[in-house]
NULOMI-59483 format. One record per residue (C-alpha): residue in one letter; x, y, z. Coordinates in steps of 0.1 Angstrom, whole numbers. Example, Ala and Ser with C-alpha at 12.3 -4.5 7.8 and 13.67 -1.06 7.14 Angstrom:
<gutors>
['a'; [123; -45; 78]],
['s'; [137; -11; 71]],
</gutors>
This chain:
<gutors>
['x'; [0; 0; 0]],
['x'; [13; 34; -9]],
['x'; [15; 61; 18]],
['x'; [-7; 91; 12]],
['x'; [11; 121; -3]],
['x'; [29; 142; 24]],
['x'; [27; 115; 51]],
['x'; [64; 107; 49]],
['x'; [73; 143; 50]],
['x'; [50; 149; 80]],
['x'; [65; 119; 98]],
['x'; [101; 131; 91]],
['x'; [91; 166; 102]],
['x'; [78; 153; 135]],
['x'; [110; 133; 141]],
['x'; [130; 164; 135]],
['x'; [109; 184; 159]],
['x'; [112; 158; 186]],
['x'; [150; 156; 181]],
['x'; [153; 193; 182]],
['x'; [131; 194; 213]],
['x'; [152; 167; 230]],
['x'; [184; 186; 221]],
['x'; [170; 218; 236]],
['x'; [159; 200; 267]],
['x'; [193; 184; 271]],
['x'; [210; 218; 266]],
['x'; [187; 234; 291]],
['x'; [194; 207; 316]],
['x'; [232; 211; 311]],
['x'; [228; 249; 316]],
['x'; [209; 242; 348]],
['x'; [237; 220; 361]],
['x'; [264; 245; 352]],
['x'; [244; 273; 369]],
['x'; [240; 251; 400]],
['x'; [277; 243; 400]],
['x'; [285; 281; 399]],
['x'; [260; 288; 426]],
['x'; [275; 263; 450]],
['x'; [310; 276; 443]],
['x'; [299; 312; 449]],
['x'; [282; 302; 482]],
['x'; [313; 284; 494]],
['x'; [335; 313; 484]],
['x'; [314; 339; 503]],
['x'; [312; 317; 534]],
['x'; [349; 311; 532]],
['x'; [355; 348; 538]],
['x'; [351; 337; 575]],
['x'; [384; 320; 570]],
['x'; [400; 352; 558]],
['x'; [389; 369; 590]],
['x'; [402; 339; 610]],
['x'; [436; 342; 593]],
['x'; [438; 380; 594]],
['x'; [429; 384; 631]],
['x'; [451; 355; 641]],
['x'; [481; 370; 622]],
['x'; [478; 407; 627]],
['x'; [487; 405; 664]],
['x'; [523; 396; 654]],
['x'; [527; 431; 639]],
['x'; [504; 450; 661]],
['x'; [517; 438; 695]],
['x'; [549; 457; 691]],
['x'; [531; 490; 689]],
['x'; [504; 480; 715]],
['x'; [532; 474; 739]],
['x'; [546; 509; 733]],
['x'; [512; 525; 737]],
['x'; [502; 508; 770]],
['x'; [537; 500; 783]],
['x'; [528; 464; 786]],
['x'; [547; 439; 807]],
['x'; [554; 404; 794]],
['x'; [523; 391; 811]],
['x'; [502; 419; 795]],
['x'; [515; 409; 761]],
['x'; [506; 373; 767]],
['x'; [471; 382; 777]],
['x'; [465; 405; 747]],
['x'; [478; 377; 724]],
['x'; [461; 348; 742]],
['x'; [427; 365; 747]],
['x'; [417; 357; 711]],
['x'; [424; 320; 716]],
['x'; [404; 319; 748]],
['x'; [375; 336; 732]],
['x'; [376; 312; 703]],
['x'; [372; 282; 725]],
['x'; [340; 296; 740]],
['x'; [328; 309; 706]],
['x'; [332; 274; 691]],
['x'; [312; 257; 718]],
['x'; [284; 282; 725]],
['x'; [276; 292; 689]],
['x'; [262; 258; 681]],
['x'; [229; 264; 698]],
['x'; [224; 295; 677]],
['x'; [233; 276; 646]],
['x'; [209; 247; 655]],
['x'; [180; 270; 665]],
['x'; [181; 298; 640]],
['x'; [200; 283; 611]],
['x'; [236; 282; 597]],
['x'; [231; 314; 576]],
['x'; [219; 337; 604]],
['x'; [246; 323; 627]],
['x'; [273; 332; 602]],
['x'; [258; 367; 598]],
['x'; [258; 372; 636]],
['x'; [294; 362; 638]],
['x'; [302; 387; 611]],
['x'; [285; 415; 631]],
['x'; [305; 405; 662]],
['x'; [337; 406; 640]],
['x'; [328; 442; 629]],
['x'; [321; 454; 665]],
['x'; [351; 438; 680]],
['x'; [375; 450; 653]],
['x'; [363; 486; 658]],
['x'; [365; 480; 696]],
['x'; [401; 469; 693]],
['x'; [410; 500; 672]],
['x'; [394; 524; 696]],
['x'; [404; 508; 729]],
['x'; [414; 535; 754]],
['x'; [432; 510; 777]],
['x'; [445; 475; 777]],
['x'; [415; 461; 796]],
['x'; [391; 472; 768]],
['x'; [416; 459; 742]],
['x'; [416; 424; 759]],
['x'; [378; 424; 761]],
['x'; [376; 433; 724]],
['x'; [401; 406; 715]],
['x'; [379; 382; 734]],
['x'; [350; 393; 712]],
['x'; [371; 387; 681]],
['x'; [380; 352; 694]],
['x'; [343; 344; 700]],
['x'; [335; 354; 664]],
['x'; [364; 334; 651]],
['x'; [355; 303; 671]],
['x'; [319; 306; 659]],
['x'; [331; 309; 623]],
['x'; [353; 279; 625]],
['x'; [324; 259; 639]],
['x'; [296; 271; 615]],
['x'; [312; 277; 581]],
['x'; [326; 242; 575]],
['x'; [292; 227; 585]],
['x'; [273; 251; 563]],
['x'; [294; 244; 532]],
['x'; [295; 207; 538]],
['x'; [257; 206; 539]],
['x'; [254; 227; 507]],
['x'; [280; 209; 486]],
['x'; [275; 177; 466]],
['x'; [294; 147; 477]],
['x'; [318; 148; 447]],
['x'; [329; 184; 455]],
['x'; [325; 186; 493]],
['x'; [362; 181; 501]],
['x'; [375; 210; 479]],
['x'; [347; 234; 488]],
['x'; [349; 229; 526]],
['x'; [387; 230; 525]],
['x'; [385; 264; 508]],
['x'; [381; 277; 543]],
['x'; [416; 266; 552]],
['x'; [430; 281; 520]],
['x'; [414; 315; 527]],
['x'; [428; 313; 562]],
['x'; [463; 311; 547]],
['x'; [455; 341; 525]],
['x'; [443; 360; 556]],
['x'; [476; 353; 573]],
['x'; [495; 367; 543]],
['x'; [472; 397; 542]],
['x'; [479; 403; 579]],
['x'; [517; 402; 574]],
['x'; [514; 426; 544]],
['x'; [491; 450; 563]],
['x'; [514; 449; 593]],
['x'; [544; 457; 572]],
['x'; [527; 485; 552]],
['x'; [512; 503; 583]],
['x'; [542; 499; 606]],
['x'; [557; 533; 614]],
['x'; [539; 551; 642]],
['x'; [530; 541; 678]],
['x'; [493; 543; 670]],
['x'; [494; 523; 638]],
['x'; [480; 492; 655]],
['x'; [446; 508; 657]],
['x'; [442; 509; 619]],
['x'; [456; 473; 617]],
['x'; [428; 460; 639]],
['x'; [400; 482; 624]],
['x'; [408; 470; 589]],
['x'; [395; 436; 599]],
['x'; [360; 451; 598]],
['x'; [361; 453; 560]],
['x'; [360; 416; 551]],
['x'; [335; 411; 579]],
['x'; [312; 436; 562]],
['x'; [317; 416; 530]],
['x'; [308; 384; 547]],
['x'; [276; 398; 563]],
['x'; [265; 414; 531]],
['x'; [273; 383; 510]],
['x'; [253; 360; 532]],
['x'; [222; 380; 526]],
['x'; [220; 365; 491]],
['x'; [229; 329; 500]],
['x'; [204; 301; 509]],
['x'; [200; 283; 542]],
['x'; [214; 248; 545]],
['x'; [189; 224; 529]],
['x'; [197; 198; 555]],
['x'; [190; 223; 583]],
['x'; [157; 231; 566]],
['x'; [148; 194; 564]],
['x'; [157; 189; 600]],
['x'; [134; 218; 610]],
['x'; [104; 206; 590]],
['x'; [107; 231; 561]],
['x'; [107; 205; 533]],
['x'; [93; 227; 506]],
['x'; [120; 253; 511]],
['x'; [146; 226; 513]],
['x'; [135; 212; 479]],
['x'; [137; 246; 462]],
['x'; [172; 253; 477]],
['x'; [184; 218; 465]],
['x'; [171; 225; 430]],
['x'; [192; 257; 429]],
['x'; [222; 238; 442]],
['x'; [220; 207; 421]],
['x'; [202; 217; 389]],
['x'; [188; 182; 382]],
['x'; [156; 167; 395]],
['x'; [170; 131; 398]],
['x'; [199; 142; 419]],
['x'; [176; 162; 441]],
['x'; [152; 133; 445]],
['x'; [180; 109; 455]],
['x'; [195; 133; 480]],
['x'; [161; 140; 495]],
['x'; [153; 103; 498]],
['x'; [186; 96; 517]],
['x'; [180; 126; 539]],
['x'; [145; 117; 547]],
['x'; [154; 81; 555]],
['x'; [181; 93; 580]],
['x'; [157; 118; 595]],
['x'; [130; 91; 600]],
['x'; [155; 71; 621]],
['x'; [170; 98; 641]],
['x'; [166; 106; 678]],
['x'; [141; 133; 688]],
['x'; [165; 157; 704]],
['x'; [199; 169; 692]],
['x'; [214; 174; 727]],
['x'; [249; 168; 740]],
['x'; [239; 134; 755]],
['x'; [239; 119; 720]],
['x'; [277; 124; 719]],
['x'; [280; 99; 748]],
['x'; [262; 72; 729]],
['x'; [283; 43; 717]],
['x'; [272; 46; 680]],
['x'; [285; 82; 678]],
['x'; [318; 74; 695]],
['x'; [338; 65; 664]],
['x'; [330; 98; 647]],
['x'; [339; 117; 679]],
['x'; [373; 99; 682]],
['x'; [381; 106; 645]],
['x'; [371; 143; 645]],
['x'; [386; 153; 679]],
['x'; [418; 133; 672]],
['x'; [424; 150; 639]],
['x'; [415; 184; 655]],
['x'; [441; 179; 682]],
['x'; [468; 165; 660]],
['x'; [463; 194; 635]],
['x'; [478; 217; 661]],
['x'; [500; 194; 682]],
['x'; [518; 183; 651]],
['x'; [534; 217; 650]],
['x'; [522; 239; 620]],
['x'; [518; 270; 641]],
['x'; [552; 264; 656]],
['x'; [566; 270; 622]],
['x'; [542; 298; 612]],
['x'; [546; 319; 644]],
['x'; [579; 309; 659]],
['x'; [601; 301; 630]],
['x'; [618; 335; 629]],
['x'; [626; 334; 667]],
['x'; [638; 298; 666]],
['x'; [659; 302; 635]],
['x'; [675; 335; 647]],
['x'; [683; 319; 680]],
['x'; [699; 290; 661]],
['x'; [723; 314; 643]],
['x'; [704; 325; 613]],
['x'; [704; 363; 608]],
['x'; [672; 382; 617]],
['x'; [666; 393; 581]],
['x'; [671; 358; 568]],
['x'; [649; 344; 595]],
['x'; [621; 368; 586]],
['x'; [625; 361; 549]],
['x'; [623; 324; 556]],
['x'; [590; 331; 576]],
['x'; [576; 349; 546]],
['x'; [585; 319; 523]],
['x'; [567; 296; 548]],
['x'; [536; 318; 545]],
['x'; [537; 316; 507]],
['x'; [544; 279; 507]],
['x'; [516; 271; 531]],
['x'; [491; 289; 508]],
['x'; [503; 271; 477]],
['x'; [503; 237; 493]],
['x'; [469; 242; 508]],
['x'; [456; 250; 474]],
['x'; [472; 219; 460]],
['x'; [457; 198; 488]],
['x'; [422; 212; 481]],
['x'; [426; 203; 444]],
['x'; [435; 167; 453]],
['x'; [415; 159; 484]],
['x'; [384; 148; 465]],
['x'; [403; 128; 440]],
['x'; [429; 111; 462]],
['x'; [408; 110; 494]],
['x'; [412; 125; 529]],
['x'; [426; 94; 546]],
['x'; [450; 84; 518]],
['x'; [465; 119; 516]],
['x'; [472; 120; 553]],
['x'; [486; 85; 554]],
['x'; [510; 92; 525]],
['x'; [521; 127; 535]],
['x'; [524; 126; 573]],
['x'; [554; 102; 574]],
['x'; [572; 126; 550]],
['x'; [562; 156; 573]],
['x'; [578; 137; 602]],
['x'; [609; 129; 582]],
['x'; [613; 166; 573]],
['x'; [612; 176; 610]],
['x'; [637; 148; 619]],
['x'; [661; 161; 592]],
['x'; [655; 197; 603]],
['x'; [663; 188; 639]],
['x'; [695; 170; 628]],
['x'; [707; 201; 610]],
['x'; [707; 221; 643]],
['x'; [728; 195; 662]],
['x'; [758; 215; 652]],
['x'; [761; 250; 667]],
['x'; [781; 263; 637]],
['x'; [764; 291; 617]],
['x'; [741; 279; 590]],
['x'; [756; 282; 555]],
['x'; [761; 263; 523]],
['x'; [747; 228; 522]],
['x'; [733; 230; 557]],
['x'; [714; 262; 549]],
['x'; [700; 248; 517]],
['x'; [690; 215; 535]],
['x'; [674; 235; 563]],
['x'; [652; 255; 538]],
['x'; [643; 223; 519]],
['x'; [633; 205; 551]],
['x'; [613; 234; 564]],
['x'; [594; 238; 532]],
['x'; [590; 200; 530]],
['x'; [573; 200; 564]],
['x'; [550; 228; 553]],
['x'; [541; 209; 521]],
['x'; [534; 175; 537]],
['x'; [517; 187; 569]],
['x'; [497; 217; 556]],
['x'; [488; 198; 524]],
['x'; [472; 170; 544]],
['x'; [463; 175; 581]],
['x'; [457; 212; 579]],
['x'; [435; 208; 548]],
['x'; [415; 179; 563]],
['x'; [409; 191; 598]],
['x'; [378; 212; 592]],
['x'; [365; 189; 565]],
['x'; [365; 156; 584]],
['x'; [349; 171; 614]],
['x'; [321; 186; 592]],
['x'; [315; 152; 575]],
['x'; [315; 125; 601]],
['x'; [288; 136; 626]],
['x'; [251; 129; 623]],
['x'; [229; 158; 613]],
['x'; [211; 159; 646]],
['x'; [243; 167; 666]],
['x'; [265; 180; 637]],
['x'; [266; 217; 648]],
['x'; [273; 210; 685]],
['x'; [299; 183; 677]],
['x'; [316; 206; 651]],
['x'; [318; 232; 679]],
['x'; [335; 207; 701]],
['x'; [360; 198; 674]],
['x'; [367; 235; 667]],
['x'; [372; 241; 704]],
['x'; [397; 212; 705]],
['x'; [416; 229; 677]],
['x'; [418; 262; 696]],
['x'; [426; 245; 729]],
['x'; [455; 225; 713]],
['x'; [467; 257; 696]],
['x'; [468; 275; 729]],
['x'; [488; 247; 745]],
['x'; [514; 247; 717]],
['x'; [516; 285; 717]],
['x'; [523; 285; 754]],
['x'; [549; 258; 756]],
['x'; [569; 261; 723]],
['x'; [595; 286; 734]],
['x'; [599; 268; 768]],
['x'; [605; 236; 749]],
['x'; [632; 252; 728]],
['x'; [649; 263; 761]],
['x'; [645; 229; 777]],
['x'; [652; 206; 747]],
['x'; [670; 228; 723]],
['x'; [661; 234; 687]],
['x'; [670; 199; 677]],
['x'; [650; 182; 705]],
['x'; [619; 205; 698]],
['x'; [618; 196; 661]],
['x'; [623; 159; 669]],
['x'; [595; 160; 694]],
['x'; [570; 175; 669]],
['x'; [583; 149; 643]],
['x'; [573; 122; 668]],
['x'; [538; 138; 671]],
['x'; [535; 136; 633]],
['x'; [543; 99; 635]],
['x'; [516; 95; 662]],
['x'; [491; 114; 640]],
['x'; [498; 89; 612]],
['x'; [492; 59; 635]],
['x'; [460; 75; 648]],
['x'; [446; 81; 613]],
['x'; [455; 46; 601]],
['x'; [435; 31; 630]],
['x'; [406; 55; 636]],
['x'; [398; 75; 605]],
['x'; [379; 60; 575]],
['x'; [378; 73; 540]],
['x'; [348; 97; 535]],
['x'; [356; 110; 500]],
['x'; [328; 106; 475]],
['x'; [302; 96; 501]],
['x'; [271; 115; 510]],
['x'; [267; 128; 546]],
['x'; [236; 106; 550]],
['x'; [256; 75; 539]],
['x'; [283; 83; 565]],
['x'; [256; 87; 592]],
['x'; [240; 54; 582]],
['x'; [274; 37; 585]],
['x'; [277; 51; 620]],
['x'; [243; 38; 630]],
['x'; [250; 3; 617]],
['x'; [285; 1; 631]],
['x'; [302; 2; 597]],
['x'; [320; 35; 602]],
['x'; [355; 21; 597]],
['x'; [344; 3; 565]],
['x'; [329; 32; 547]],
['x'; [332; 28; 509]],
['x'; [326; 54; 481]],
['x'; [290; 55; 472]],
</gutors>
């Protein structure tokens, strides 16, 4: 039978239209995915400004304290209190900001921390006496502690599993940039006895950027689900993922976990046996991230090296190179952490960090001035330690803690992990120079080398691989006792 005239042409035309329609639909879907990817990246970058504040206010005291001492005629104890007040405030900020984050949301909590940053920065700059300055520095510490608790959790809950490592670790990279910015500002503004006031007040500018930027970002979809705002959570997830199938799968996992959760997210849950593996892993990495010595190198390298015979200018130049190297290696760690994995990176790099410190300590056995091969080997060992420690432990510390805890207790537990970081940092800051006096430069570097070995053994035994897994899958593994057997999903 012969087809009617025009039937073949009509059929072909319909096929063409369907093909074109399918092509446009696929192109539209791809545009949505790209738009969602950009949106997640922008959200993570804005939130990471909290890391810039963290780095700036941590580092600026090194330049400002000289002039603060002149203005207020500070004793040694007075200098210690001005410097340590930020760390003390950070411990409290990390712990007590979690109820705000749980009750009002991650986004309002970050904005509140930014407001405290602004007020405390201005308070430091206008301080009429040392008591007011210490109180303002305590306020800065509270804001920093809150930021280190909330921002990694917020970004972890926004990011897709495949990109979570790099996006959360952006916080640590921006921290390194904040330190460099603080060194640069301190150098540029040094000159008058009152220059410290401007150094502190400039910290308000990035805090303004953080507060303003958060106005345009969404709330964490997982916090919304946890607080019975499912419709809002779905709309946020569509903006973050750009594909309905991905959103559906993520919602299904989140709802399954929520159905099986406990009714109240209080501190008592952290005492329960099923949560204990996550608590051990997160707090252990938090402690080792500081006890392994990174801030010894960042803050005390000039003093230690100059005492060991290196000239003051050369020691300062070495310190600057340490700052640059830490920023570069953190960026490399962020680029690799989702591909290589958190656990694998740390297990490969920490033994090399320990070896670098052992070699560094051996160089200073001789009291002869550093020169020639010894000087070159010292620089290589120092930068090697920065590369292998900062590129692994320092990159993973905020990330692992933001991943391993169940949603119901995640904010509070992250606050505990952040407080552990600050408490460990305070201990190291208080004992390092005393260790140099008691053990010598060689003994001090060897001691911290041994701590890096201990960190390796701890990670090998207690820290699973979480790369490429959803937060809900990690939580389910905890509940079923399979935490140490987590596999990529």
